[in-house]
Phi, psi and omega in degrees: 000313188293333178295338177273318180289330186304309182302327178296309186294323183285353178280344177260162172307138191310316183288329179288321179295328178301310180290323176294317178297319181292319182293328178292315176299322183290318178298316177302317178301311190288337178256016172073024182253020183300328183292339173285336179278319188206143169258132183294138176287158176299141181306145173218073187307132187223118185259119184217138190035046171083002177249153177246120179265140178292330167208167191263020180249129179232175174263126179292159172301158175108333178283314177248076189292333181260009178062032189268351190227029186303311187291320179298322181287318176298325182294347179287343178110008174297143174286335183202151178232129179248120180255169188107189006292129176250149180235162185308309180253150174303144172212150185275350182083191183282161180300147177274158355290150189213012179210131189220133178273145173238077192301320179302322185263000185050054189222162170223148172249129177227144169223050184298315172087043180051045179287123184193165190269005180093154189300326181289325173295317175300317178297317177303314182298308186294327177296335181272344183296141185276324176052045186291335181211144177100157182257145183244121173257144180235125185260128185243152178215190177247158178287152184304321186270004176271121180294153180303329179298338177244019185298323187295334174295322174296315175298322179292319180303314179290317177304314187294324182277335182266345187309313184294339190254333191275144170280326174208162177234137178249132181263106184266109176243022196227005178290146177271352188262009169240109190313127169086355188292323184291350176294338173296346177275351175293153199306306184293319175296320180296321180294319180294313186293305188292330174298317175300312181293322181293322174301316182292325179299310182297318180298318184287330179297313180295324184292312187266354176080014177204143179266114178265124185301146176235131183245158180238130181259124183250167183270153175278354186263014176288142171287168178301321180295319178297320180294316176303313182297316183294318178300319180296309183300312183290328173288311178310315186275351176056055174290157189283334185181169181227132178260124184224105022208179172274191181285168184249147172273352182289140176240013186304318183288342181231023188299341177277345180292136176306331182274353183303335179283349177292134179282161184127185181264136179263127176234175179101196188307319183300340180273349190300306185291323181292318185283328178291323175299321177296315180300316180297321182288320180297326179300326183277346181256347175251149175293155182300336181297348185247101181290162181239137169257122180268124181212142182126098172092010180282109179231014177204165167298325178298319178299321178297319176291327174297321179297318179297317180297329182274005175115005179283138176270326178227158182228144177237154180238155170203286185297323176305317181296324180291322184273325186256335187081184185295342175302337175298335182296299181297323179297317176297316179299313183296319181297320180288321175307309181295327177295313174307321187273344187281149176298147185295138175238028176090004172284169175298134179291147179288150180268116181261000000 
């Protein structure tokens, strides 16, 4: 089906196609035709940070920023879906156009800028979802006009509101499209912010009678020293997991493309090697008790298996879904299944 739909979707501006695609998936779900869009992969149960996933392949944050399509997306066969990034107050994001396809490179550049309807709207949407199968992650951020000195208040505000509904929460401090946001990854700022959120996580766990895992999403553009520092902080504070990585500001892999000059984060195939290198480095710097989610550049089952070989416990898709369609989900699950079943060749073991 997607091979037929893709030329139609690609005839529109990338952001408009995004909206049409989501609306179409929602319609298919509501009339019971999701099985025509995608066939669910055979289960591959995976237990990570205390949660059991029906399979280890999920949807990365950014596609469903307002949590309005949770059931329709889970019906595609994902083991988990991450919605957001959501901010305390609604914000329009950056001026349009702000999303660009680079088909030759199977890539996208976006500078959306955390456009969303605010955390209260997301909470209303998620509250209505049936969520019969699959795990739900909620990705939280700060408003564009909130200075970094006050950022922890925005993250706390979102964490408190989404905590009762989330299976896990991801703290996004790595988008390149909110000015200054990545400065929160610097060692002292990271320690202060994550330390505050960890205290709130434990307090909320006691209040609600269940502990919701909290992950931190990092950038692919960190230096080796930055990765060392982040590893120290995240290990010391005993976060539940790390998502590696967000989009990149580098254009080396696409520098000849006419759209390479567009500002924003680059995702898709050109991000694969860069994001996987950060993933691999983090795996060597974090204790085995902290699982990793590998995201960035997965456009085939082989790519998903490479993330697993580099130390990922779970894998997420986004740009690959746009270029390959829902078939990529099952292909990735099958590749990860084969890797789990294959005899060890000295790679880092998967974390079950």
